[in-house]
TIVO-792817 format. One record per residue (C-alpha): x negated, y, z negated; residue in one letter. Coordinates in steps of 0.5 Angstrom, whole numbers, plus 500, padded with zeros to 3 digits. Example, Ala and Ser with C-alpha at 12.3 -4.5 7.8 and 13.67 -1.06 7.14 Angstrom:
residues 2
+-----+-----+-----+----+
:   u :   v :   w : aa :
+-----+-----+-----+----+
: 475 : 491 : 484 :  a :
: 473 : 498 : 486 :  s :
+-----+-----+-----+----+
//
This chain:
residues 349
+-----+-----+-----+----+
:   u :   v :   w : aa :
+-----+-----+-----+----+
: 511 : 550 : 537 :  m :
: 505 : 554 : 535 :  s :
: 498 : 554 : 538 :  q :
: 495 : 551 : 532 :  q :
: 501 : 545 : 533 :  q :
: 500 : 545 : 540 :  q :
: 492 : 543 : 539 :  g :
: 494 : 538 : 534 :  a :
: 499 : 535 : 539 :  a :
: 493 : 535 : 545 :  e :
: 489 : 531 : 540 :  d :
: 494 : 526 : 538 :  l :
: 496 : 525 : 545 :  l :
: 489 : 522 : 546 :  s :
: 489 : 518 : 540 :  l :
: 492 : 512 : 538 :  n :
: 493 : 509 : 531 :  l :
: 488 : 504 : 531 :  d :
: 483 : 510 : 533 :  e :
: 485 : 514 : 527 :  l :
: 484 : 507 : 523 :  a :
: 477 : 507 : 526 :  s :
: 475 : 514 : 524 :  a :
: 477 : 512 : 517 :  t :
: 473 : 506 : 517 :  d :
: 467 : 510 : 520 :  r :
: 468 : 515 : 514 :  t :
: 468 : 509 : 509 :  i :
: 462 : 506 : 512 :  l :
: 458 : 513 : 512 :  e :
: 460 : 514 : 504 :  l :
: 457 : 507 : 503 :  l :
: 451 : 508 : 506 :  a :
: 450 : 514 : 502 :  e :
: 449 : 510 : 496 :  w :
: 446 : 504 : 498 :  e :
: 439 : 502 : 496 :  e :
: 435 : 495 : 497 :  p :
: 436 : 493 : 490 :  i :
: 444 : 494 : 490 :  t :
: 445 : 492 : 497 :  a :
: 449 : 486 : 495 :  h :
: 454 : 490 : 492 :  m :
: 455 : 494 : 498 :  y :
: 456 : 488 : 502 :  e :
: 461 : 485 : 497 :  q :
: 465 : 492 : 499 :  i :
: 464 : 491 : 506 :  r :
: 466 : 484 : 505 :  y :
: 473 : 485 : 502 :  h :
: 474 : 491 : 507 :  l :
: 473 : 486 : 512 :  g :
: 467 : 490 : 515 :  y :
: 462 : 484 : 515 :  s :
: 466 : 479 : 518 :  d :
: 468 : 479 : 525 :  p :
: 473 : 474 : 524 :  a :
: 476 : 478 : 518 :  a :
: 483 : 481 : 519 :  r :
: 483 : 488 : 516 :  p :
: 489 : 491 : 513 :  g :
: 493 : 496 : 517 :  k :
: 490 : 502 : 513 :  r :
: 497 : 505 : 513 :  m :
: 496 : 509 : 507 :  r :
: 490 : 513 : 510 :  p :
: 494 : 514 : 516 :  l :
: 500 : 517 : 513 :  l :
: 495 : 522 : 510 :  g :
: 492 : 524 : 516 :  l :
: 498 : 524 : 520 :  l :
: 501 : 528 : 515 :  a :
: 496 : 533 : 515 :  y :
: 496 : 533 : 523 :  a :
: 503 : 534 : 523 :  s :
: 501 : 541 : 520 :  i :
: 494 : 543 : 522 :  s :
: 490 : 541 : 529 :  s :
: 483 : 539 : 525 :  d :
: 486 : 532 : 523 :  w :
: 478 : 530 : 522 :  d :
: 477 : 535 : 516 :  r :
: 482 : 530 : 512 :  a :
: 478 : 524 : 513 :  l :
: 474 : 524 : 506 :  p :
: 481 : 524 : 503 :  g :
: 484 : 518 : 508 :  a :
: 477 : 514 : 506 :  a :
: 479 : 516 : 498 :  a :
: 486 : 513 : 499 :  v :
: 484 : 507 : 502 :  e :
: 478 : 506 : 497 :  l :
: 482 : 507 : 492 :  g :
: 488 : 502 : 494 :  h :
: 482 : 497 : 495 :  n :
: 480 : 497 : 488 :  f :
: 486 : 495 : 486 :  s :
: 487 : 490 : 490 :  l :
: 480 : 487 : 488 :  v :
: 483 : 487 : 481 :  h :
: 490 : 485 : 483 :  d :
: 487 : 478 : 486 :  d :
: 483 : 477 : 479 :  i :
: 489 : 478 : 475 :  e :
: 494 : 474 : 479 :  d :
: 489 : 468 : 481 :  g :
: 489 : 469 : 488 :  d :
: 484 : 465 : 492 :  a :
: 485 : 468 : 499 :  e :
: 487 : 475 : 502 :  r :
: 488 : 475 : 509 :  r :
: 486 : 468 : 510 :  g :
: 479 : 469 : 507 :  r :
: 476 : 467 : 500 :  p :
: 478 : 473 : 495 :  t :
: 472 : 477 : 492 :  l :
: 472 : 474 : 486 :  w :
: 472 : 467 : 489 :  v :
: 466 : 468 : 493 :  r :
: 462 : 472 : 488 :  d :
: 465 : 471 : 481 :  g :
: 469 : 475 : 477 :  v :
: 464 : 479 : 473 :  p :
: 461 : 482 : 480 :  q :
: 468 : 482 : 483 :  a :
: 470 : 487 : 477 :  i :
: 464 : 491 : 478 :  n :
: 465 : 492 : 485 :  t :
: 472 : 494 : 484 :  g :
: 470 : 499 : 479 :  d :
: 465 : 501 : 484 :  a :
: 470 : 502 : 490 :  l :
: 474 : 506 : 485 :  f :
: 468 : 511 : 483 :  t :
: 466 : 512 : 491 :  i :
: 474 : 514 : 492 :  s :
: 473 : 519 : 487 :  r :
: 466 : 521 : 490 :  v :
: 469 : 522 : 497 :  a :
: 474 : 527 : 495 :  l :
: 468 : 532 : 493 :  h :
: 466 : 532 : 501 :  h :
: 472 : 536 : 502 :  l :
: 469 : 542 : 499 :  t :
: 463 : 541 : 504 :  k :
: 468 : 541 : 509 :  l :
: 471 : 548 : 507 :  g :
: 477 : 546 : 503 :  f :
: 478 : 551 : 497 :  s :
: 476 : 549 : 490 :  d :
: 483 : 550 : 488 :  s :
: 486 : 545 : 493 :  k :
: 480 : 540 : 492 :  v :
: 482 : 540 : 484 :  i :
: 489 : 539 : 486 :  r :
: 488 : 533 : 490 :  l :
: 484 : 530 : 484 :  m :
: 489 : 531 : 479 :  k :
: 494 : 528 : 484 :  l :
: 489 : 522 : 485 :  y :
: 488 : 521 : 478 :  d :
: 496 : 521 : 476 :  e :
: 497 : 516 : 482 :  t :
: 492 : 511 : 479 :  c :
: 495 : 512 : 472 :  l :
: 502 : 510 : 475 :  r :
: 499 : 505 : 479 :  l :
: 496 : 502 : 473 :  c :
: 502 : 503 : 469 :  e :
: 506 : 499 : 475 :  g :
: 501 : 493 : 474 :  q :
: 502 : 493 : 467 :  f :
: 509 : 492 : 468 :  i :
: 508 : 487 : 473 :  d :
: 504 : 483 : 469 :  i :
: 508 : 483 : 463 :  a :
: 514 : 481 : 467 :  a :
: 510 : 475 : 470 :  s :
: 508 : 473 : 463 :  a :
: 516 : 472 : 461 :  r :
: 520 : 467 : 462 :  t :
: 526 : 471 : 463 :  e :
: 527 : 475 : 469 :  m :
: 527 : 483 : 469 :  q :
: 533 : 487 : 471 :  s :
: 533 : 490 : 478 :  v :
: 533 : 496 : 475 :  e :
: 527 : 495 : 471 :  h :
: 524 : 492 : 478 :  y :
: 525 : 499 : 481 :  f :
: 521 : 502 : 476 :  e :
: 515 : 497 : 477 :  m :
: 515 : 498 : 484 :  i :
: 516 : 506 : 484 :  g :
: 509 : 506 : 480 :  r :
: 505 : 500 : 483 :  k :
: 507 : 501 : 490 :  t :
: 511 : 508 : 492 :  a :
: 507 : 512 : 488 :  a :
: 500 : 511 : 492 :  l :
: 504 : 511 : 498 :  i :
: 507 : 518 : 496 :  s :
: 500 : 520 : 494 :  g :
: 497 : 519 : 500 :  s :
: 502 : 523 : 504 :  v :
: 502 : 528 : 499 :  e :
: 495 : 529 : 499 :  s :
: 495 : 530 : 507 :  g :
: 500 : 536 : 506 :  a :
: 497 : 539 : 500 :  i :
: 490 : 540 : 504 :  l :
: 494 : 542 : 511 :  a :
: 499 : 547 : 507 :  s :
: 501 : 552 : 502 :  d :
: 508 : 551 : 503 :  d :
: 511 : 548 : 497 :  e :
: 517 : 545 : 501 :  e :
: 513 : 542 : 506 :  v :
: 509 : 539 : 501 :  i :
: 515 : 536 : 497 :  r :
: 518 : 533 : 503 :  r :
: 512 : 529 : 504 :  f :
: 512 : 527 : 497 :  r :
: 519 : 525 : 498 :  n :
: 518 : 522 : 505 :  f :
: 512 : 518 : 502 :  g :
: 516 : 515 : 496 :  w :
: 522 : 513 : 500 :  a :
: 517 : 509 : 505 :  l :
: 513 : 506 : 499 :  g :
: 520 : 503 : 496 :  l :
: 522 : 501 : 503 :  a :
: 515 : 498 : 504 :  f :
: 515 : 494 : 498 :  q :
: 522 : 491 : 499 :  i :
: 520 : 489 : 506 :  n :
: 514 : 486 : 503 :  d :
: 519 : 482 : 498 :  d :
: 523 : 479 : 504 :  l :
: 517 : 477 : 508 :  l :
: 514 : 474 : 502 :  g :
: 520 : 469 : 502 :  i :
: 522 : 469 : 510 :  w :
: 516 : 472 : 513 :  g :
: 512 : 468 : 519 :  d :
: 505 : 467 : 517 :  e :
: 502 : 468 : 524 :  a :
: 505 : 475 : 524 :  s :
: 504 : 477 : 516 :  t :
: 497 : 473 : 515 :  g :
: 500 : 470 : 509 :  k :
: 504 : 464 : 507 :  e :
: 511 : 466 : 505 :  a :
: 511 : 462 : 499 :  s :
: 513 : 467 : 493 :  d :
: 519 : 462 : 491 :  l :
: 514 : 456 : 490 :  a :
: 509 : 461 : 487 :  r :
: 514 : 464 : 482 :  h :
: 514 : 471 : 484 :  k :
: 520 : 475 : 481 :  k :
: 521 : 479 : 487 :  t :
: 527 : 483 : 489 :  l :
: 531 : 477 : 492 :  p :
: 530 : 473 : 486 :  v :
: 532 : 478 : 481 :  l :
: 538 : 480 : 485 :  h :
: 540 : 473 : 486 :  a :
: 540 : 472 : 478 :  m :
: 544 : 478 : 477 :  e :
: 549 : 475 : 482 :  q :
: 549 : 468 : 482 :  a :
: 554 : 463 : 479 :  s :
: 552 : 459 : 472 :  p :
: 550 : 453 : 477 :  a :
: 546 : 457 : 482 :  d :
: 543 : 461 : 476 :  r :
: 541 : 454 : 473 :  a :
: 538 : 452 : 480 :  v :
: 533 : 458 : 480 :  l :
: 531 : 457 : 473 :  t :
: 529 : 450 : 474 :  s :
: 525 : 452 : 480 :  l :
: 521 : 457 : 476 :  y :
: 520 : 452 : 470 :  a :
: 517 : 447 : 475 :  e :
: 509 : 448 : 475 :  a :
: 509 : 446 : 482 :  n :
: 515 : 446 : 486 :  p :
: 516 : 441 : 491 :  g :
: 520 : 443 : 498 :  a :
: 526 : 440 : 496 :  e :
: 526 : 445 : 490 :  s :
: 524 : 451 : 494 :  v :
: 530 : 449 : 499 :  t :
: 535 : 449 : 494 :  a :
: 532 : 456 : 491 :  g :
: 533 : 459 : 498 :  l :
: 540 : 456 : 499 :  q :
: 542 : 460 : 492 :  v :
: 539 : 466 : 495 :  l :
: 543 : 466 : 501 :  e :
: 549 : 464 : 497 :  r :
: 549 : 470 : 493 :  t :
: 547 : 475 : 499 :  g :
: 540 : 477 : 496 :  s :
: 537 : 476 : 503 :  r :
: 542 : 481 : 506 :  e :
: 542 : 486 : 500 :  y :
: 534 : 486 : 500 :  t :
: 534 : 488 : 508 :  r :
: 539 : 493 : 507 :  l :
: 535 : 496 : 501 :  q :
: 529 : 496 : 505 :  a :
: 533 : 500 : 511 :  q :
: 536 : 505 : 506 :  e :
: 530 : 507 : 504 :  w :
: 526 : 507 : 510 :  r :
: 532 : 512 : 513 :  a :
: 531 : 516 : 507 :  k :
: 524 : 517 : 509 :  a :
: 525 : 519 : 516 :  i :
: 530 : 524 : 514 :  s :
: 525 : 528 : 509 :  e :
: 520 : 529 : 515 :  i :
: 526 : 530 : 520 :  r :
: 528 : 536 : 516 :  a :
: 522 : 540 : 517 :  l :
: 523 : 542 : 524 :  p :
: 516 : 546 : 524 :  q :
: 512 : 540 : 524 :  l :
: 508 : 537 : 530 :  n :
: 513 : 533 : 533 :  p :
: 508 : 528 : 536 :  r :
: 505 : 527 : 529 :  a :
: 512 : 526 : 526 :  v :
: 513 : 520 : 532 :  a :
: 507 : 517 : 530 :  k :
: 509 : 517 : 523 :  l :
: 515 : 513 : 525 :  e :
: 511 : 509 : 529 :  e :
: 507 : 507 : 523 :  i :
: 514 : 505 : 519 :  i :
: 516 : 501 : 525 :  d :
: 509 : 497 : 525 :  r :
: 510 : 496 : 517 :  v :
: 517 : 495 : 516 :  i :
: 521 : 490 : 520 :  s :
: 527 : 490 : 516 :  a :
+-----+-----+-----+----+
//
């Protein structure tokens, strides 16, 4: 291990993932404070509310995406705190999409609290989502102040913009598929989650590697790691959306009742007998499915092996993700171990 990596190892020994998440949160709060004025104070309060900063009872997100970027950086370079503006940009960008998603999906709650549009109205929530996106871009400019070259910052901004475009493409596909009566194919679904989920996680990881390294092979491996992890994360989320424990996940396992067209359902529709396919079709045609209909749908998913298929897909993509970073022996092993800790924390399949 090089002297620089040894320094990174010592830094990481004294930090846990929660402390890295807290460092990201402090950076975000500092960014908000830079721009907040009395006349706009409520807009910034809306941002803090959505992020879970202004409510002691709030359950903030896991901050997985910024953590991945910070650890990608720390696996290569010791001064991980220089990457904090990039981590903040990733988290703010992710949350702009969540504010808008809540409006588009009509979701009234997020992590046990009213969503922003429910609390403050759709117009204000749209504007605050736009502000989150803009501040995420502003955060990237702070990297120049920390000594990163213009070429690195411009490359990072290009990656960020392309990632956000992919995110919008994925949301377009998702909304369009949700509006149709017929189910999309499993292949089509993977196209959607590749843009909507995997692209953002891949971009988060790649950004940390870009800031820390000029080695294109290292950057490529981290990009592939993030992509595979993003697919595994979404597929695992599909499992939790039907079979998850609300006390652990913070949200009700209600995807069937809410007509979500996730991987277990799409796989079941492709594998089911005509009779079982009719059961699922009937369930998804009901405006407010009752417990009996949902139970019948769950039984179809079990008969078609869709629960196990989804679990195996999550495990396969998780294994692919781990293999990418383990293929780089020059990385700080302690940072890699913490990356794997995140994987264990967010993927239970």
